Each structure stands twice: as C-alpha cells, then as structure tokens.
N, C-alpha and C positions, 0 to 999 in steps of 0.2 A: 468242682460241682460238674457232673457230667452233661454233656449236651444231650437236649431232649432227642428222642427216637423219631425219626423220620417217619411220617406216615405215608402211604403209599399212595395216597391222592395229593400230596404236596407236590407243587412246582420241583421242577429239577433246578439244582443249585450252579451245575454248569454241564455243558455237552461239548460233545467232538463230532464234527461231522467227516465224513470218510469219503470224499470226491469233491476235487473243488474245480468241476464243471459249472455250466450254466445254472443248473437247479441247485447244486450243492452250495454254490456260491450265495444265490439268492435265500436259500433256507439260513445259510449264516447270517445274513443281513437280517433276516426276519426275528433269528433269536436273540441275536445283538440287540435289536430295537425293543427287544421283550423284556431286555435287561440282564439276559443270561451269557457269561463269559463263554467263549467258544474257541477252541483248536480246532482249526480247520487242516485235515491232511490231503497231501497228494503226494505221488511219489515222484514229481518233478522238481527237482531241487531249484532251477531258475524261476518256477511260479511260486516257491517258498520264499524265496527271495522279493519278488515284486509284490507280493502281498504284505510282507511285513514291512518293507522299506518304503513302497509306493501307496500301498492301500488300496491296489487297485489290481484286478485280475483282466485285463484288456483283450486277452484271448477269447474269453469265454462268455464275459459280461462288461462291454465295454461302458463307460460313463456312468460307472457306480462304485461310489467309494466306500472302500470298507472299514468298518470301524476300528479304533484302536484298541478295542477289548478285546477283538480276535488275533490269533497266534496261530499262524501257519508253521506248520513241520511235515517233514518227512519221516518221522520216526512213528513208527506204529504203537511202541512202547508208550507215547505221549496219550494216544488216544484212549489206553486202558484205563487212566487215571480218572476217569469221568464216570458220574453215575448213568447218564444218556450218551447211546451213541447214535449216530445219524450215518444210515449207509444209503451212499447217493452216487455209486459209480454204475457204468452200463452194465446191462443184465449180465452180458458174457463174464464181467469180472467179479460178480459179487461171491461166487462160490473159492475165488481165490484169496480174495478180501477176507471172508470171513476165516478162513484157514488162519490167515496172519492174525486176526485177532485172537482165535483161540490160542495161538501160538504163544501170546503176550501173558497168558495166565489169567486172562478177563475173570474178573470177582463174578461170582453167579447171580448177584445182585444187580448188574449192571443191565440195563433196558436196551434191547437192540430195536430201533427203529427204520423199518424199510422202507424207501423214497424211490426204489429202483422199480422201474416198469417192463415186465417182461415175464416170460417163462423159459427155463433151462431147456436148452437142447438136449437131446436123449432121455432126459428124467422126467421131462414135463411138470417140473415143480415150481411153484411160485417162489418168489424172490424170499418171502419170510419163512420158507418151509427150507430152503437152502441153509439161512441163518441159522435155524434149530437144527438140521442136521448137523451142521461143524461145531455149532456151540451149544449143545443139549441142555445146559443146566440155566441158559439166560433165558428170560421171557422177551417175548417179540412183539413187536406191533406195526402197523402199515398207514400209511398216509397215502392218501390220493384226491384226485380232484381236477376240475378245471382249472390249471394253475401253470400259468407262462412264467418261467421265470423273470423273464424282463420287467413283469407288472408287480410281480410281487416284490422283487427288489426296490422297484421305484414307489412302493407304498401304495398301490392301486387298490381299490376294494375286492376283496376275494375270498372265496369260500373253500371248504375243504373238508373231508373227512377223516376221522382216522378209526381204526379197528384195533384190538389188542386181545391176547387171550384172556387177560383179566381187565373188567371193565375198570377196574381203580387206575390201572396205568394207564388207559385210556383218557380218564379225567384228569390224571396228573399232566399229562400232555396237554391238554386241553388249557389247563390253566396256564402252563409254561409257554404256550404259543399265544396267549391272549395280547390282542393290540387292537386298537379301535378299528383298524381297517383289514383284518384277518380274521375272519368267523370260522370256526375250526367245530365240526360237529361229530359226535361219537357213534358208533357201531360196534356190534356186536359179530358182525360178518367179516371177519377179516380174510375168508376166502374171496366172498365175491367183490370187496373192495379191489382186490391185487388183481382180479382177473379182469375187472372193467377196465381198470387202468392199462392192461396187457393187451387184450383183445383190440382195444381202440387204436390201437398204432397201426394195425392192417387196413382198418377202415378210412383212417387219415390219409395212409398211401393213396387208398382208391379215391377218395375225394379230390388229391391232389392229380392225379391222372385224369379224372373227369374234366377238371379245371383245363389240363393241359391240351384235353382233346377239343377244348371248347363247346362243353355238352349243354351249359346253360344251368338255369337255376332249377327247373324242373326236375332234370336227371340227378343232379345233386340232391336234391329234399327226398327223391325217392331212393338213392344210396345211401342216407345217412337213415332213413326209416327201416328199410330192409337190414343195413346192418346191424341197428339196435335190435332186431327182431333175430338175427343169428346171435348176436353177443348174449340174449337172454337164452334163447337154447342151450347155446355152449357152455355158458357161465351156471347154469342150473344144474346141468350134467355131471359139471365137474366141482359141484359142492357148494356154490354160493346160493344166495336166496333170490328171487327173483326181483323183490322191491328194492334190492340195492341197484341194481343194475338200471332203474327209473331214477336214481338218485345223482349225486355230485360225480361219484367215481364211474359212473355209467355213461348216462345221456348226455351228462355235463361234460364230463370230459369228450366223449364223442363228438358232440357241435362245435367247441373250441378247437378242437384238433383239426377237424375237416374242414372249416371254415377260415382259420386265422394264418394269416403270413408269419406269424410267430413261430408257429409250428413247424418241425423239422422235417416230420414225416410227410405233411403238407408239401413243402417244399421240394422234397424229393419225388415224390410223385407226379408233381407238375410238372418236373424235367423228365421225367419219364415221359408222360403223356405227350410232350413235346418231341420225343424222338431221341434225348438223349440217352446214351448206352448207361448200365448200371455201375460199371466203372468208373465213368465220368461223372456220373451222380455223385459217388461216393467219394471220389478227389476232391470235387466241388464243396462237399460238406465238410469235410475234414477242418479241423479237428473233431467238429461235432457228430454225433451218432445219432442217425436216424432209425430208432429203434424196430420200426415195423418192417424192416429189411431183414435182419437176423431173426425176428420174432414170426415173420410170415410162415417160416419152415417149422419152429416149434410148436406154433398154435395149430397149422394144418395136422403136423402129427398127431398132437393131442385129440383133434376135432375127428380125425378117422379112427383113433383108436377106440374113441367114446361112441363112435357111430351116429354122432349128429350131423345134420344136414347143414352144410355150410358153402352154398355156391359161390357166395363173394369171396370169401376167404379161399376158395378151391381156384377161382381164376387169378386173384392177386400173386397168390403162390405160384402160378404157371408164369405168369409177367416176370414175378423175382426172379424166378430160380430155373426156370425150362424156356426162358427167353422168348415168351410168346407176346406175340403183337397185341397193344394193348386194345386198338381198335378190333381186333378178332375176339378177345376176351368179352368187349362190350357186346359185339353180337352173338356170342353165344349165351350171356345170360339173358338177353332180349328172348331169344329162342327158346327158352325153356319150355317145358310143358305148361299149360295154363293151369293154375291151383285157387283154391279160396286164399283170401288173406290170413285167415286163420281156422283150425278145426276146432277149435273152442276149449283148448288146454292153454292156461295161463303162459305156459312157456312157450308156445307153439306160434306166437303173433306172426 
C-alpha cells in the first residue's frame, strides 16, 4: 500500500540544522524536544565529534545536553536528506552555505528556513532572498523574534514569529515547533520579519555603547524609542509592513537585545563604550559573532540608497567603521536640529 501523501501543513518528520553556533544548537534542542529527529551540520570535525560523543557543544552553548536523537555531521550531503533545512550561520556565510546546499542536488520540495539575521554586504539582500537566489526552486521561510539561544535551550518561555512565501509552510512550521514553552506565531510579511531582526542588531550595539558610557536609563529609553522609529522608516521603505515592526521580530527583538547581557551585540557595544578598540572587541567575542558589526555597514548602505533618514545608524556606522569616538557621536546626535516627534505619517515616528 502506498504511503499517504504529506499535506503542506503537516509537521516535518525530520530536519537538518545548518550551523552549530549557539542559536543553531538551541534550535536543534527545540526541534528534538518537539520530537523531530535532527541532523546538525558544522564544518568543524572536532565539533561533530564532541556533539556525537559527549552530547555537548561547550564552545557555544555550555551546560546544555544535546539529545541522543541529534546526529552531527560535516557532510552537506547528509543535510539534503531532510524535508526541512534550517539555516543558522552568520550572515556573511549564508550565500556560501546556500551554494553548497544547491550543489547537493537539493530536492525542490525541501523547505529552507532562514534563522540568520542580517543584510548581505554589496547586494543589500535579506537572508531568505539569498537562499532563493541560490536555490530558486525551493520554498523559503524566515523565523525571528526576541529569542536568546541560552534561554531557548533551557526551555524558558519564548515567543517568535515565522513567515513564508506560502502560508501553508508557516503553518507546518508552527505545528512542527509546537512545545508548551515555545509559542510561534505566523505572518505573511517575510520581508518585515527579516528586516526587523537585521536592523535591531545595529541598535543593540548602540544600547551597549550607551551602557558603556554610563548614560543611564533615560538615554537608553530614548535610544530604543528612536531606534524603533528608524527601524519602521527604513523597514517600510525596504518592503516590510509597519505593523510587523511593532511585533516580536521588531520591537520585541529590539528590546531584548538592547537590554540583555545575553546579547552579543550589546556586549560588543558596551566594550566599545568603555574605550575598548574594535579589534580587541572582536578578539574577545570570538568565536561568537556580533552581527551588528558587519551589518552596520550593509544596513548603512541600504539606508542611504533608499534615501531614508537614519541618524542613529549613521552614527553607529561612523563609530564602527570610521573610528569615531562614541562620546562625540552622542554629542552630534543631541545637537541635531530640533524637529517634531512625528510628521503624521505611520512610518515617520
């Protein structure tokens, strides 16, 4: 007897996670706790051996046991066996990983889920657009939200949002990732979901710098609020819907990354505010990546190509890429010409 045909809204029977950093490992734990067998890919053979033998990934997510149903591999061909492929590598590696996926002869029915946050340098493309560029026959989706890997891996209450080209795929992901402590909402605004997750990285750096400078709560609240204003203006100009930026992947992710010590961008910004050089910050962060550092360049570029006013992004870009003193950047922001808080347009808060 033939097996019944899988409906597009059915949960996925297995998954591959591409990228064994902290977020990739946390998503692997989430999938395994939802009863989904997972193949976890990393290019590092030592990491493969540690996960398969010790059931740990101590360099990225210490103190977390990885389930026996997870198999680590360094072979991209093993990834192509699964109906769901979750891409969770630093943004600068997404295209090279997508090329490797395409080279495996990935079947067109495989769903690619982007969980990387960023904008590609030069092209200005979102992560799911890169996946679609390299794997044009595959459906794509994106997941984002205020989700620290450490808390997700521990099973602490978390919410996120997933968007897909076809809403049935978002529903299938919602069912697949259904566990009591992880609430996943769906959306049709893939662009808005990804843009919020990328743009907030820059403001998380700013939040850390504010703390490093000892500016206090008033300044931090103003920074987050005006950061949201820039996020909405730029995100709408780049194709997102304004309401998405007031949701989990926008203001939710913005708040958690600007205030939490779990945030790599916040930690990097705090060191910069304390006078630590960028090279030293990156050395201390390794092997972790603070996505706001490379993305401050790509987001600055797309903002200027779009003609949107982004004074905070401009100043963070100057601090990161032109060596501007953080204190001077603050003074220049405060000295800007007075203006109304809003001109009445929904995207111009």
